[in-house]
C-alpha positions as CSV (number, residue, x, y, z in Angstrom):
1,X,7.7,16.2,18.2
2,X,5.3,15.3,15.7
3,X,5.9,13.5,12.5
4,X,6.3,16.7,10.2
5,X,8.3,18.5,12.8
6,X,10.8,15.2,12.9
7,X,10.5,15.5,8.7
8,X,10.9,19.3,8.1
9,X,14.3,19.5,9.8
10,X,16.0,22.7,9.3
11,X,19.2,23.7,6.7
12,X,22.4,22.9,7.7
13,X,21.2,20.1,10.0
14,X,23.7,16.9,10.5
15,X,23.2,14.0,8.6
16,X,23.3,12.3,12.1
17,X,19.8,13.6,13.1
18,X,18.0,11.4,10.2
19,X,17.8,8.8,12.9
20,X,15.2,11.5,14.7
21,X,12.4,10.9,12.5
22,X,11.8,7.0,14.0
23,X,12.8,7.5,17.3
24,X,9.1,6.4,17.8
25,X,9.8,2.9,15.9
26,X,12.0,1.7,18.6
27,X,9.7,0.8,20.8
28,X,7.6,-0.7,18.3
29,X,10.5,-3.0,16.8
30,X,11.0,-4.1,20.7
31,X,7.0,-5.0,21.1
32,X,7.1,-6.7,17.4
33,X,9.8,-8.6,18.1
34,X,8.3,-9.8,21.2
35,X,5.6,-11.0,19.7
36,X,7.3,-13.0,17.2
37,X,8.4,-15.4,19.9
38,X,5.1,-15.9,21.0
39,X,4.5,-17.0,17.2
40,X,4.2,-15.4,14.1
41,X,0.1,-15.5,13.9
42,X,0.4,-13.0,17.4
43,X,2.7,-10.7,15.0
44,X,0.4,-10.1,12.2
45,X,-2.7,-11.0,13.2
46,X,-3.0,-9.5,16.7
47,X,-6.3,-7.7,15.5
48,X,-10.0,-9.4,14.9
49,X,-7.8,-12.7,13.6
50,X,-5.9,-13.6,16.9
51,X,-8.5,-16.6,17.4
52,X,-8.8,-18.0,13.7
53,X,-6.0,-20.3,12.1
54,X,-4.6,-18.6,9.4
55,X,-3.1,-20.9,6.8
56,X,-0.7,-20.1,3.8
57,X,-3.5,-20.3,1.3
58,X,-5.1,-17.0,3.5
59,X,-2.0,-15.1,3.5
60,X,-1.0,-15.5,-0.5
61,X,-5.1,-15.0,-1.4
62,X,-4.9,-11.7,0.8
63,X,-1.8,-10.7,-0.9
64,X,-3.4,-11.6,-4.0
65,X,-6.3,-9.2,-3.3
66,X,-3.5,-6.2,-2.9
67,X,-2.4,-7.3,-6.3
68,X,-5.8,-7.2,-8.4
69,X,-6.2,-3.5,-6.9
70,X,-2.7,-2.3,-7.8
71,X,-2.7,-4.2,-11.3
72,X,-5.4,-2.5,-11.7
73,X,-4.8,1.1,-11.1
74,X,-1.3,0.7,-13.0
75,X,-3.1,-1.4,-15.9
76,X,-5.8,1.6,-16.2
77,X,-3.4,4.5,-15.9
78,X,-0.8,2.9,-18.6
79,X,-3.1,1.7,-20.6
80,X,-6.8,2.3,-20.0
81,X,-7.2,-1.1,-19.3
82,X,-7.5,-3.5,-15.7
83,X,-7.2,-7.3,-15.7
84,X,-8.5,-9.7,-18.3
85,X,-11.5,-11.6,-17.5
86,X,-9.3,-15.0,-16.8
87,X,-6.6,-13.2,-14.5
88,X,-10.0,-12.5,-12.1
89,X,-11.9,-15.6,-11.6
90,X,-11.4,-18.1,-9.0
91,X,-9.3,-21.1,-9.7
92,X,-11.8,-23.7,-8.6
93,X,-12.9,-25.8,-11.0
94,X,-16.2,-24.5,-11.8
95,X,-14.4,-20.3,-11.5
96,X,-16.2,-17.7,-9.7
97,X,-16.4,-14.5,-12.3
98,X,-14.4,-12.1,-10.8
99,X,-16.3,-8.9,-9.5
100,X,-16.3,-5.6,-11.6
101,X,-14.0,-2.8,-11.1
102,X,-14.8,0.7,-11.1
103,X,-12.8,1.9,-13.9
104,X,-9.7,4.7,-14.2
105,X,-8.7,5.9,-17.3
106,X,-5.6,6.2,-19.2
107,X,-3.9,8.8,-17.6
108,X,-2.5,12.1,-19.2
109,X,1.1,11.9,-18.8
110,X,3.3,15.0,-20.3
111,X,6.4,13.0,-18.7
112,X,7.3,10.1,-21.0
113,X,9.4,8.7,-18.0
114,X,6.6,8.7,-15.8
115,X,4.1,7.3,-18.8
116,X,7.4,4.2,-19.0
117,X,7.6,4.0,-15.1
118,X,3.6,3.5,-15.3
119,X,4.1,0.5,-18.1
120,X,6.5,-1.2,-16.1
121,X,4.7,-1.3,-12.9
122,X,1.4,-2.4,-14.5
123,X,3.5,-5.5,-16.3
124,X,5.2,-5.9,-13.0
125,X,1.9,-6.3,-11.4
126,X,0.4,-8.4,-13.8
127,X,3.0,-10.9,-12.9
128,X,2.8,-10.8,-9.7
129,X,-1.2,-11.5,-10.0
130,X,-0.6,-14.5,-12.2
131,X,2.7,-15.8,-10.2
132,X,-0.2,-15.9,-6.5
133,X,-2.5,-17.3,-8.7
134,X,-0.3,-19.9,-10.1
135,X,0.9,-20.9,-6.8
136,X,-2.7,-21.0,-5.3
137,X,-4.1,-23.1,-7.7
138,X,-7.9,-23.9,-7.4
139,X,-7.6,-21.9,-4.2
140,X,-6.9,-18.7,-5.8
141,X,-9.9,-16.2,-4.7
142,X,-11.3,-14.4,-7.6
143,X,-11.1,-10.8,-7.9
144,X,-13.6,-8.5,-5.3
145,X,-15.1,-5.5,-6.0
146,X,-12.8,-2.7,-6.9
147,X,-13.0,1.3,-7.0
148,X,-10.5,2.9,-8.7
149,X,-13.1,6.1,-10.4
150,X,-12.2,9.5,-10.4
151,X,-15.3,10.9,-9.6
152,X,-15.8,13.1,-6.4
153,X,-17.4,9.8,-4.2
154,X,-14.7,7.5,-5.6
155,X,-12.5,5.8,-3.1
156,X,-9.3,8.0,-4.4
157,X,-11.6,11.3,-4.0
158,X,-12.7,10.1,-0.4
159,X,-9.2,9.4,0.5
160,X,-7.9,12.7,-0.6
161,X,-10.7,14.6,1.0
162,X,-10.1,12.7,4.2
163,X,-6.5,13.8,4.2
164,X,-7.0,17.4,3.2
165,X,-5.5,17.0,-0.1
166,X,-8.9,18.5,-1.5
167,X,-11.5,20.3,-0.2
168,X,-14.9,18.6,0.7
169,X,-16.7,17.1,-2.0
170,X,-14.1,17.8,-4.7
171,X,-13.0,14.9,-6.5
172,X,-9.1,14.1,-6.7
173,X,-8.5,12.3,-10.6
174,X,-5.3,10.3,-10.3
175,X,-5.2,9.5,-14.0
176,X,-5.1,14.0,-14.6
177,X,-1.4,14.4,-14.4
178,X,1.9,12.9,-14.0
179,X,2.0,14.1,-9.9
180,X,-1.9,13.0,-9.4
181,X,-0.8,9.4,-10.7
182,X,1.9,9.4,-8.4
183,X,0.3,10.6,-6.2
184,X,-2.3,7.8,-6.1
185,X,0.7,5.2,-6.5
186,X,2.8,6.4,-3.3
187,X,-0.8,5.9,-1.4
188,X,-0.9,2.3,-2.7
189,X,3.0,1.2,-2.9
190,X,3.4,2.2,0.9
191,X,0.9,0.1,2.1
192,X,2.1,-2.7,0.1
193,X,5.5,-2.9,1.0
194,X,4.3,-2.7,5.1
195,X,1.7,-5.6,3.8
196,X,4.2,-8.3,2.5
197,X,6.8,-7.7,5.2
198,X,4.0,-8.8,7.6
199,X,3.1,-11.8,5.3
200,X,6.6,-13.5,5.3
201,X,6.9,-14.2,9.0
202,X,3.6,-15.9,8.9
203,X,4.2,-18.5,6.0
204,X,5.2,-22.2,7.1
205,X,6.3,-23.1,3.6
206,X,10.3,-21.6,3.2
207,X,9.2,-21.8,-0.5
208,X,6.3,-19.3,-0.2
209,X,8.5,-17.4,2.3
210,X,11.3,-16.9,-0.5
211,X,8.3,-16.2,-3.1
212,X,6.6,-13.5,-0.9
213,X,9.7,-12.0,-0.3
214,X,10.7,-11.8,-4.0
215,X,7.1,-9.9,-4.1
216,X,7.9,-7.8,-1.3
217,X,11.4,-6.6,-2.9
218,X,9.3,-5.6,-6.1
219,X,7.0,-3.6,-4.2
220,X,10.0,-2.0,-1.9
221,X,11.6,-1.1,-5.9
222,X,8.2,0.6,-7.2
223,X,7.8,2.6,-4.0
224,X,11.0,3.6,-4.2
225,X,10.7,4.6,-7.3
226,X,7.6,6.6,-7.0
227,X,9.2,8.5,-3.6
228,X,12.0,9.4,-5.7
229,X,10.1,10.5,-8.8
230,X,8.2,12.8,-6.6
231,X,11.0,13.9,-4.5
232,X,13.0,14.5,-7.8
233,X,9.8,16.3,-8.7
234,X,9.1,18.8,-5.8
235,X,12.3,20.6,-6.8
236,X,10.1,22.4,-9.6
237,X,6.8,21.9,-7.5
238,X,7.6,22.2,-4.0
239,X,3.7,21.8,-2.6
240,X,4.4,18.0,-3.4
241,X,6.3,17.5,-0.4
242,X,3.2,18.8,1.5
243,X,0.9,16.2,-0.2
244,X,2.7,13.6,-0.1
245,X,2.7,14.5,3.6
246,X,-0.6,14.9,3.7
247,X,-1.2,11.6,2.5
248,X,1.3,9.7,4.6
249,X,-0.2,11.4,8.0
250,X,-3.5,10.3,6.4
251,X,-2.4,6.7,6.6
252,X,-0.8,7.1,10.0
253,X,-4.0,8.3,11.4
254,X,-6.1,5.2,10.3
255,X,-3.3,2.3,11.2
256,X,-3.2,3.0,14.8
257,X,-0.1,2.6,16.7
258,X,3.0,3.9,16.3
259,X,4.0,7.0,14.0
260,X,5.5,4.9,11.6
261,X,4.5,6.2,8.3
262,X,6.6,8.7,6.6
263,X,6.4,11.6,3.7
264,X,9.4,12.2,1.6
265,X,10.4,15.6,3.3
266,X,14.4,15.9,3.7
267,X,15.9,16.1,7.1
268,X,18.2,19.5,6.5
269,X,20.2,18.2,3.7
270,X,19.5,14.2,3.8
271,X,16.8,12.6,1.4
272,X,13.8,10.6,2.5
273,X,13.2,8.1,0.2
274,X,13.7,4.9,2.2
275,X,11.4,5.1,5.3
276,X,13.3,3.4,7.5
277,X,13.6,3.6,11.3
278,X,17.4,4.3,13.2
279,X,18.2,1.1,12.7
280,X,17.8,1.0,8.8
281,X,14.2,-1.1,8.9
282,X,11.1,-0.6,7.2
283,X,8.4,-1.7,9.0
284,X,5.3,-4.4,8.5
285,X,1.7,-3.8,8.9
286,X,-1.0,-6.4,10.6
287,X,-3.5,-7.1,8.0
288,X,-6.4,-5.3,9.9
289,X,-4.3,-2.1,9.5
290,X,-3.9,-2.5,6.2
291,X,-7.5,-3.0,6.1
292,X,-7.9,0.0,7.8
293,X,-6.3,2.4,5.0
294,X,-7.4,0.5,2.1
295,X,-11.3,1.0,3.6
296,X,-10.7,4.4,4.4
297,X,-11.6,3.9,8.1
298,X,-10.3,3.6,11.9
299,X,-12.9,1.0,12.5
300,X,-13.5,-3.0,12.6
301,X,-15.7,-3.4,9.4
302,X,-15.3,-5.7,6.4
303,X,-15.6,-3.4,3.4
304,X,-15.4,0.3,2.5
305,X,-13.2,2.6,0.4
306,X,-11.5,1.0,-2.4
307,X,-12.6,-2.6,-1.5
308,X,-16.6,-1.6,-1.5
309,X,-17.9,-5.0,-0.9
310,X,-14.7,-6.1,0.9
311,X,-11.9,-8.5,0.3
312,X,-12.4,-12.5,-0.8
313,X,-10.8,-15.2,1.4
314,X,-10.7,-15.6,5.0
315,X,-8.6,-12.7,6.0
316,X,-11.2,-9.8,5.9
317,X,-11.7,-7.2,8.9
318,X,-10.0,-4.0,9.6
319,X,-9.0,-3.3,12.9
320,X,-10.9,-1.1,15.4
321,X,-7.5,2.0,15.6
């Protein structure tokens, strides 16, 4: 049964059938637990990094790249501006300047509540950038080049074209409306949650584990907010369900492995806000899979999509999926 078939359900389906949406994950978690017993490095980095020694600083810098991306997106959407120079340069004594961002613009919000959500998420992501930079101190990497534009060739548009959300060569502007902003946020937020879940077990410092666990919780709150708002708006605009599921399926097509990603279509009368398995657990993504999605490719490479020049640090390569 496909992801869409499991999610579509039928009217009157008993709540117990909600577990059907994630049967594929049982095998995934069994494999993940076995990998964790071998070593945390094997769990997350069983891809191009398997032979590489990964430090806590490498993991935090990987997270910092993701935070640069999100903070800029929400900054542009909420206020028409990305991160300040001081928040993007490296932490070295002689800082390396952050690379430029293909800019977005202030979103056209018609719903004041969605606008308020965007402002909150922008403030939270900025705080996370600054927190990670403080933890990394002189080891903090500079912001890489980021594409948050809205032309027909921008990363968001290529994502939407490849997913089938818009036609070939057609622009997708995530700043054009409440719905478009939420769809852009949906693409990014679920990736962040799964990425952070994968990072936690890799850290050797207990204090870093607790800190990253807190960051993951914030990302999960944001993701749930975005998913809930899209679900609510789909009552008046049913096409949103299909659009969200289309993006979810596209992410799944890029990261390889099991059919883990989920949209928001209800199972019968049961909502699908939390993308969990039959045990109520969310799933982690390996660093390579995270970069597959953000580079918008299934191949092993070091750049593309939202990071046209790649990410900074020692975790830089997508997986061959």
